[in-house]
N, C-alpha and C positions, 0 to 999 in steps of 0.2 A: 530717607537717605538723600543727601544733597548731591546734585549732579557735579561731576568733576570734569575739568577740561579734557582728561583722558577719555571719559565717556563720550563727550561731544565729538572728539576726534575719531573714535571708533564708529560712531553712528554715521559720520560723514563718509566713511569708506563704503557704506552700503549704497549701491547704485541709485536706488529710488530716492534716497535721502541726500545724495551728494550735493545737490544744488541749493539746499536749504541753508539759511543763515544760522549763526550761533544762537540767536534769539529764538528762532523757530525750532531748532534742535533741543534747546533747553525747555521749550514749551511741551515738546513731545515727552521728554523725561518727566516733567512735572504734571502732565495731564492725569486726572484721577483714574481714567480707564487704563492707563499704562502703569506698570510698576517695575521696580527692580527687585528681583527675588533671589534669595540664596537657595541653592540646592545642595543636599548632602552628597558625598561621593557615592556613586552607583545608584543614585535615586533616579527613577524613570521620570522623564519630563513629559514626553508624549509617546503615544503608541500608534502604529499603523492602523488605519480604519476608524480612529476616533474622529469625532466632529471637530473641525478646525475652528478655533476661536481666537487664535493669537499667533504671532510670529515671535521668534526669540532671537536675541542678539547676545553673544557671549562677550561679557565685559571683563571677566576675570576667570582664571582657571581653564579647564578643558572639558569638553563634552564628547563622549564616545557615541557614535551612531552605530547601532547594531541591528542585525536581522536574526530572527529565530531560524535555526537550521532546519532542514527538511528531514533530518534523520529521526529515529524514534526517541532520541534523548532530548530533543528540543533545546539543544545548546544554542547560545547566542554567539554570533560571529561579529566582531567589530569590523566595520567596513570603512570607517573614517574617524578621525579625531579632529574636532573643531577647536580652534584657538580664539583668543580675544580678537574681536572684529569680525569673526565669522557669524553667520546667521542661518536660521533654519525655520521651517514651518510656514514660510511665505507662499509656497506654491499652492497649497490647498486653499489659501485665502484668495489667490488671484484667479483660480479656476472657476469659470462661470457655470460649469455643469455639475459641480459637486462640492460639498463642504466637508467631505471626508478626507483624511490624510491618506 
């Protein structure tokens, strides 16, 4: 998938990437260890306590962040909805003491 100017603009909104040039941001999108992935509606992307191996940036669509309720039914409770330009999963990568989410 070719990078689009919109993708570059969304990456620039991420504080740690904001000072990078367009060429550097395009290189991030094109790097073989990075990828643009499509996820189906309601598909789980990451779970709490998994080993962290990536951060994610929402380029299109929305992502619900949910927690499993503590009741006996194990219902999931949506605590946030992420929009294009939002990112998640970075905290576990930045934490020097653990690689778990």
